C-alpha positions as CSV (number, residue, x, y, z in Angstrom):
1,M,0.0,0.2,0.0
2,V,1.5,3.3,-1.0
3,S,1.2,6.2,1.5
4,V,0.4,9.5,0.5
5,T,1.7,12.6,2.4
6,Y,-0.3,15.9,2.3
7,V,0.0,19.6,3.1
8,K,-2.6,21.7,4.4
9,Q,-3.1,25.0,2.6
10,I,-5.6,27.9,3.2
11,M,-7.5,30.0,0.8
12,I,-9.3,33.2,1.6
13,L,-12.3,34.1,-0.6
14,D,-13.6,37.7,-0.1
15,E,-15.1,40.5,-1.9
16,A,-11.7,41.6,-3.3
17,K,-10.9,37.7,-4.8
18,H,-14.4,38.1,-6.3
19,K,-14.0,41.5,-7.9
20,S,-10.6,40.3,-9.1
21,Y,-12.4,37.3,-11.0
22,L,-15.1,39.7,-12.2
23,Q,-12.5,41.7,-14.0
24,T,-10.4,38.7,-15.3
25,F,-13.4,36.6,-16.6
26,V,-15.7,39.3,-18.0
27,E,-17.4,36.8,-20.1
28,E,-18.5,34.6,-17.1
29,P,-19.8,36.9,-14.5
30,L,-20.6,35.0,-11.1
31,E,-22.7,36.3,-8.0
32,F,-20.5,35.9,-4.9
33,E,-22.2,32.6,-3.8
34,D,-21.7,31.1,-7.1
35,F,-18.0,32.2,-7.2
36,I,-17.4,30.5,-3.9
37,N,-19.1,27.4,-5.3
38,F,-16.8,27.7,-8.4
39,M,-13.7,27.8,-6.2
40,L,-14.8,24.8,-4.0
41,G,-15.7,23.0,-7.3
42,S,-12.0,24.0,-8.8
43,L,-10.4,22.5,-5.6
44,F,-12.4,19.2,-5.9
45,D,-11.4,19.0,-9.8
46,D,-7.9,19.2,-8.8
47,D,-8.4,16.4,-6.2
48,K,-7.8,18.6,-3.2
49,S,-9.7,17.8,-0.3
50,V,-11.7,20.3,1.6
51,E,-11.5,20.1,5.3
52,E,-13.1,23.0,6.7
53,I,-15.0,26.2,5.4
54,I,-14.9,29.0,7.9
55,P,-17.2,31.8,7.3
56,I,-16.1,35.4,8.5
57,Q,-17.1,39.0,8.4
58,N,-20.5,37.8,8.8
59,G,-20.6,35.5,5.7
60,K,-18.9,38.1,3.6
61,A,-15.6,36.0,3.4
62,F,-14.6,32.5,4.0
63,I,-11.6,30.8,5.0
64,I,-11.0,27.5,3.1
65,I,-8.8,24.7,4.6
66,F,-8.0,22.1,2.4
67,R,-5.3,19.3,1.9
68,V,-3.1,18.9,-1.2
69,P,-1.2,15.6,-1.9
70,I,2.4,15.7,-2.2
71,K,3.6,13.3,-5.1
């Protein structure tokens, strides 16, 4: 059995990140909630396991804690 080592990382998603996304991807504007879901889906697509989602600033920002396998 092969042992896999992981490293934990964090991502902070807030209004500034959302605004940056909107400026970069003008052709695919997303509301803030959809942006959060898109970013979580991107982690899943990249085989990164989300361990915890912590809302901050009364739900206007989120700290995402996820694991990345070290290969």
